[in-house]
C-alpha positions as CSV (number, residue, x, y, z in Angstrom):
1,M,-10.6,-0.9,0.0
2,E,-11.6,2.1,-2.2
3,A,-8.6,4.2,-1.0
4,V,-6.2,1.2,-1.7
5,L,-7.6,0.9,-5.2
6,W,-7.2,4.5,-5.9
7,Y,-3.6,4.5,-4.6
8,V,-2.6,1.3,-6.4
9,L,-4.1,2.2,-9.7
10,T,-3.5,6.0,-9.8
11,G,-1.1,7.0,-7.1
12,T,1.9,5.2,-8.4
13,R,3.9,5.1,-11.6
14,G,2.8,1.6,-12.5
15,G,-0.9,2.3,-12.3
16,T,-1.5,2.3,-16.0
17,N,0.0,-1.2,-16.4
18,R,-1.9,-2.4,-13.4
19,V,-5.1,-1.3,-15.0
20,R,-4.1,-3.1,-18.2
21,I,-3.5,-6.3,-16.2
22,L,-6.8,-6.0,-14.4
23,R,-8.6,-5.5,-17.7
24,A,-7.0,-8.6,-19.1
25,L,-7.8,-10.7,-16.1
26,D,-11.4,-9.5,-16.1
27,E,-11.6,-11.2,-19.5
28,R,-10.2,-14.5,-18.2
29,P,-7.7,-15.7,-15.6
30,R,-4.1,-15.9,-16.9
31,N,-0.6,-16.6,-15.6
32,A,2.2,-14.0,-15.6
33,N,3.7,-15.3,-18.9
34,Q,0.4,-15.1,-20.7
35,L,-0.2,-11.6,-19.4
36,A,3.4,-10.5,-20.5
37,E,2.7,-11.9,-24.0
38,S,-0.8,-10.5,-24.4
39,L,0.1,-7.0,-23.0
40,D,3.6,-6.9,-24.7
41,L,5.3,-6.2,-21.3
42,D,8.4,-7.7,-19.8
43,Y,7.8,-10.7,-17.7
44,K,9.6,-9.2,-14.6
45,T,7.5,-6.1,-15.0
46,V,4.3,-8.1,-15.0
47,R,5.4,-10.1,-12.0
48,H,6.1,-6.9,-10.1
49,H,2.7,-5.5,-10.8
50,L,1.0,-8.9,-9.9
51,D,2.9,-8.9,-6.6
52,V,1.7,-5.3,-5.8
53,L,-1.9,-6.2,-6.7
54,C,-1.7,-9.4,-4.6
55,E,-0.2,-7.6,-1.6
56,N,-3.1,-5.2,-1.7
57,D,-5.8,-7.9,-1.9
58,V,-6.8,-7.0,-5.4
59,L,-5.6,-10.3,-7.0
60,E,-5.1,-13.8,-5.8
61,N,-3.3,-16.7,-7.5
62,S,-3.8,-20.4,-7.6
63,G,-1.1,-22.9,-8.4
64,D,2.6,-23.0,-8.1
65,D,4.7,-19.8,-8.4
66,Y,5.6,-20.1,-12.1
67,G,2.3,-21.3,-13.5
68,A,0.1,-19.5,-11.0
69,V,-3.1,-18.2,-12.5
70,Y,-4.3,-14.8,-11.3
71,L,-7.8,-13.6,-10.8
72,P,-9.5,-10.8,-8.9
73,T,-10.2,-11.5,-5.2
74,D,-13.8,-11.6,-3.9
75,Q,-13.1,-8.3,-2.2
76,A,-12.0,-6.7,-5.6
77,R,-15.1,-8.2,-7.3
78,H,-17.3,-6.6,-4.6
79,H,-15.7,-3.2,-5.4
80,W,-15.5,-3.8,-9.2
81,D,-17.7,-0.7,-9.9
82,T,-15.0,1.4,-8.2
83,I,-12.3,-0.4,-10.2
84,E,-14.2,0.2,-13.4
85,R,-14.5,3.9,-12.6
86,I,-10.8,4.2,-11.8
87,M,-9.9,2.3,-15.0
88,N,-12.0,4.6,-17.1
89,E,-10.2,7.6,-15.6
90,V,-6.7,6.2,-16.1
91,E,-7.3,5.3,-19.8
């Protein structure tokens, strides 16, 4: 999981936005529209990053597609110290 986190958050162009999304979701679960508004990002951009994070088991969602609320997976929470370390390096 650590290698996946490093790759998803630092090894690709979108890493900075993914870090911003994780920080926001650490505060409280949100849906894609709420994230787009609070982070001042395009909705489609946020959806792309959410999909990448879900595909890599960093986030999970609950609810229907449009109103789905996103939150870190148990596996991500287990490795949250690594996520914090990565986030501090990226910012």
